[in-house]
N, C-alpha and C positions, 0 to 999 in steps of 0.2 A: 897186152899188158897195160894196166892202168897207169896213166901219166901223172901220178900224184906222189910226191915225196912223203914218206911216213914220218920223217923227222921235222921238216920245215913246213910241210903242208903246201908246198909250191904246186900250182896247177898250170895248165896251158893258158896263155894269154891270147887274145884275139885282136886283130887289126886289119889293115888293108895293104895290099900290094898297090903301089901307085906307079902307073906306066909313064912313059915320056909325055904322053898326051893327057896325063892326069886322070885317066879312067881308073876307077877303084874297084878291086875285087877282094873278097874276103880272104884272109889268110890266118894261120895259126902259128903262134910262137910256142914250140914244144919245150918242155923242161928236160934237162939232161938227166934222165932217170936211169939208174943202174941197179941191177940185182947184186947185192953184196952180202957175203956171209961173215959173221963175226962170232968169235968165241966169247961167251959170257960166263965167267967163273962162278958167279953167284947161282946161276941156273944149272951149271955143270953141263952145258950143251951149246951147240952152235945155233944162232938164229939167222934167218935170211931176211934182209930188209930191202925194200925198194926205196933207194935214197938218191937224191940229186947230188951234183958235185958239191954244192954248198952244204948239203946235209952230211956228206962225208967229212968235210972240214969241221963241221960242228961236232961230230963224233970224236974227231981227233982232239979238239980243244976240251970238250966237256968230259969225255970218257964214255965208253959203251955202257957202263953200269948206270950212270945218271940218265942216259938217253932211254935205255930199256925200262927203267923205273917210271919215267914220264909216259912212255908208250903204254905200260901196264895200267897206269893211273887213268889214262884216257880210254882204256878198254880196247886198244888196237891189238890185232892178232899179229904175231911174229913167229 
């Protein structure tokens, strides 16, 4: 599954693991992406979104209608 939030656009970040001896190896900070279904009254159907925990909070604050209209304006599939 793609590790990109459809609402916030959050992507994995990259950095280093640093050992006790300060050797550095590459690592990846993954986004907490969930598959979540929402009922959208204006569309009359459920939509499935890949959203991060922050994206879920944004949907709770702004409402699913506003978020879906933004996604449609950007041309995202949902």
